[in-house]
C-alpha positions in Angstrom: 0.0 0.0 0.0 1.2 3.5 -0.7 1.9 5.9 2.1 -1.1 7.6 3.6 -1.5 11.1 5.0 -4.0 12.2 7.6 -6.5 14.9 6.5 -9.1 16.7 8.5 -12.4 17.6 6.8 -16.1 18.2 7.7 -18.9 15.9 6.8 -22.7 15.9 7.4 -24.3 13.9 10.2 -25.6 11.3 7.7 -22.2 10.9 6.2 -20.7 10.4 9.7 -23.3 7.8 10.5 -22.6 6.0 7.3 -18.9 5.9 8.0 -19.5 4.7 11.6 -21.2 1.6 10.0 -18.4 0.9 7.6 -18.0 -2.7 8.8 -21.5 -3.5 7.6 -20.4 -2.5 4.1 -17.4 -4.7 4.2 -14.7 -2.1 5.1 -12.2 -2.5 7.9 -12.3 1.1 9.0 -13.7 4.5 8.1 -10.6 5.6 6.3 -10.7 2.6 3.9 -14.2 3.5 2.8 -13.3 7.1 2.2 -10.2 6.1 0.2 -12.3 3.8 -1.9 -14.9 6.5 -2.6 -12.2 9.0 -3.5 -10.5 6.5 -5.8 -13.8 5.9 -7.6 -14.5 9.6 -7.8 -11.1 10.3 -9.3 -11.6 7.6 -11.9 -15.0 9.0 -12.8 -13.5 12.5 -13.2 -10.7 11.2 -15.4 -13.1 9.2 -17.5 -15.4 12.2 -18.0 -12.4 14.4 -18.9 -11.3 12.0 -21.6 -14.8 11.7 -23.0 -15.1 15.5 -23.1 -11.7 15.8 -24.8 -12.7 13.2 -27.4 -16.0 15.0 -28.0 -14.3 18.3 -28.4 -11.8 16.8 -30.9 -14.6 15.1 -32.8 -16.4 18.5 -33.0 -13.2 20.2 -34.2 -12.8 17.5 -37.0 -16.4 17.5 -38.0 -15.9 20.2 -40.7 -13.1 18.2 -42.3 -15.2 15.1 -42.5 -18.1 17.1 -44.0 -16.0 18.7 -46.6 -13.6 15.9 -47.6 -15.4 12.8 -49.0 -12.1 10.8 -49.0 -12.1 11.0 -45.2 -15.3 9.1 -45.1 -14.7 6.6 -47.9 -14.4 3.6 -45.6 -17.6 4.3 -43.7 -19.4 2.0 -46.2 -17.5 -0.9 -44.5 -18.8 0.0 -41.0 -20.3 -3.0 -39.4 -18.7 -5.5 -41.7 -16.6 -8.3 -40.2 -12.9 -8.3 -41.3 -12.1 -11.8 -40.2 
């Protein structure tokens, strides 16, 4: 496991109650459930960032695809198996 640092932060009463019952959710301690939640949140943010970047790039290239028929010549093969 990587080294861990202690942080102090404020949470709601409901969140505190949830963390106090961490063992019923299969977590050894409150810190482990917070670490897991943060890891999942970080992954979601990164995934959304990549999706947004791809959508932005696709939008930037849309004009090229609309103007240049050679760029779309292989779309007739979409859905066909190559094996």
